[in-house]
C-alpha positions in Angstrom: 0.3 -0.1 -0.1 0.9 3.7 -0.4 2.6 4.6 2.9 2.5 7.7 4.8 6.1 8.9 3.8 5.2 8.2 -0.1 1.7 10.0 0.4 3.6 13.1 1.5 6.1 13.2 -1.5 3.1 12.5 -3.7 1.4 15.3 -2.2 4.0 17.2 -2.7 5.0 16.9 -6.2 1.5 16.3 -8.2 1.5 19.6 -10.1 2.9 21.9 -7.5 6.7 22.4 -7.4 9.2 23.1 -4.5 11.0 25.6 -5.2 12.2 27.0 -2.2 15.8 25.5 -1.1 15.5 26.9 2.4 12.2 25.2 2.7 13.5 21.9 1.5 16.9 22.6 3.5 14.2 22.6 6.6 12.9 19.5 5.5 16.0 17.5 5.0 17.4 18.6 7.9 18.9 16.6 11.2 17.7 12.9 11.5 16.9 12.6 7.8 20.2 13.9 6.8 21.8 11.6 9.4 20.2 8.5 8.0 21.0 8.8 4.4 24.3 10.1 5.0 24.6 6.6 6.9 22.7 4.7 4.8 25.1 6.1 1.6 28.3 5.4 3.8 26.9 1.9 4.2 27.1 1.2 0.2 30.5 2.5 0.3 30.1 5.8 -0.9 32.2 8.4 -0.1 30.7 11.3 2.1 32.3 14.6 0.3 31.3 18.0 0.6 29.5 17.7 -2.6 27.6 15.0 -1.4 26.6 16.0 2.1 25.5 19.5 -0.1 23.3 17.2 -2.1 21.7 15.0 0.9 21.4 17.9 3.2 20.9 21.1 1.6 19.9 20.1 -1.8 21.0 22.8 -4.1 18.2 24.3 -6.5 20.3 22.6 -9.3 19.5 19.6 -8.0 15.9 20.1 -7.3 15.4 21.6 -11.1 17.0 18.3 -12.6 14.7 16.1 -10.6 11.5 17.9 -11.8 12.9 18.2 -15.4 13.3 14.3 -15.2 9.7 14.2 -13.8 8.1 16.4 -16.7 10.5 14.3 -19.4 8.6 11.2 -18.0 5.4 11.7 -18.0 4.9 14.6 -15.5 3.7 14.2 -11.6 1.2 12.0 -12.6 2.6 9.3 -15.1 5.6 9.1 -12.5 3.6 8.3 -9.4 1.2 6.2 -11.6 4.5 4.1 -12.7 5.3 3.7 -9.3 1.9 2.1 -8.3 -0.2 5.1 -7.4 -3.6 4.2 -8.6 -5.8 6.6 -10.3 -8.1 6.5 -7.5 -5.4 7.5 -5.1 -4.1 10.2 -7.3 -7.5 11.7 -8.1 -7.4 11.9 -3.9 -4.5 13.5 -3.8 -5.4 16.3 -6.7 -8.5 17.0 -5.1 -6.8 17.4 -1.7 -4.3 19.7 -3.1 -7.1 21.9 -5.1 -9.1 22.0 -1.6 -6.0 22.9 0.3 -5.0 25.9 -1.5 
């Protein structure tokens, strides 16, 4: 099933863009960053200053690259559908986002 974390991620990308690097840095700080860096180290990835910035700072260029990739691969809805999110769930997410804002 589509879990809480994935639901939050889906709601953040369906036809709504994260463009604030400062906001993103807030979401990625602390335990999340520590876990991600630990996971990368566990796979033998050297934690260079560039890797640390990508994981904990998410530069605007990285966000733009990721959003461009999503656009080039069917947009948010297409990307999430290929990840296994049902049409009904996508409709509910879109409805919730529209109602929220």
